[in-house]
C-alpha positions in Angstrom: -13.3 35.6 5.1 -10.3 33.7 6.5 -10.9 30.7 8.7 -9.1 32.2 11.7 -11.1 35.4 11.5 -14.4 33.5 11.3 -13.4 31.4 14.3 -12.5 34.5 16.3 -15.8 36.1 15.3 -17.7 33.1 16.4 -16.0 33.0 19.8 -16.8 36.7 20.4 -20.4 36.3 19.3 -20.8 33.2 21.6 -19.2 35.1 24.5 -21.6 38.0 24.0 -24.6 35.7 24.0 -23.4 34.0 27.1 -23.2 37.3 28.9 -27.0 37.7 28.4 -27.3 35.4 31.5 -25.7 38.0 33.6 -28.6 40.4 32.9 -31.0 37.7 33.7 -29.4 37.2 37.0 -30.0 40.8 38.0 -33.7 40.5 37.0 -33.9 37.2 39.0 -32.6 38.9 42.2 -35.0 41.7 41.8 -37.9 39.4 41.4 -36.9 37.3 44.4 -36.4 40.3 46.7 -39.5 42.0 45.4 -41.7 39.0 46.1 -40.2 38.5 49.5 -40.9 42.2 50.4 -44.5 41.8 49.1 -45.1 38.8 51.2 -43.4 40.3 54.3 -45.5 43.4 54.1 -48.7 41.3 53.9 -47.7 39.0 56.8 -44.9 40.4 58.9 -45.0 37.6 61.4 -44.0 35.0 58.8 -41.1 37.1 57.3 -38.4 35.9 59.8 -39.1 32.3 58.8 -38.6 33.0 55.1 -35.4 35.0 55.4 -33.2 31.9 54.9 -35.1 31.0 51.7 -34.6 34.6 50.5 -30.8 34.3 50.8 -30.8 30.8 49.1 -32.8 32.2 46.2 -30.5 35.2 45.9 -27.5 32.9 45.9 -28.9 30.7 43.1 -29.8 33.7 41.0 -26.3 35.2 41.4 -24.7 31.8 40.7 -26.5 31.8 37.3 -24.9 35.1 36.5 -21.4 33.9 37.6 -21.7 30.7 35.6 -22.7 32.7 32.4 -19.7 35.0 32.9 -17.5 31.9 33.3 -18.8 30.4 30.1 -18.1 33.7 28.3 -14.6 33.7 29.6 -14.1 30.1 28.6 -15.4 30.8 25.1 -13.1 33.8 24.7 -9.8 32.5 26.1 -10.0 28.7 26.3 -11.2 27.7 22.9 
C-alpha cells in the first residue's frame, strides 16, 4: 500500500471514530430529558426550579456532539 493511501485511510478511519461522539450526544440528551421528566412527574412543584439545569445539561450534551463533529472535520480536511 502506498504511503499516501495509508495516510488517507487513517484520516477517514479516525474521522469515523470521532463521529461516534455524535451518537453519544443524542443518548446523553435523551437521558437528561428522561430523568428530568421522571423527577418532574414525581414532584411537580420542584420542576420549575430545575428547568435551568435541564437546559444547561442539554447544552453540554449537544456541545459534546458538536466538538466530535469538529474533530472529524479537522481530521478529514486539516491534516
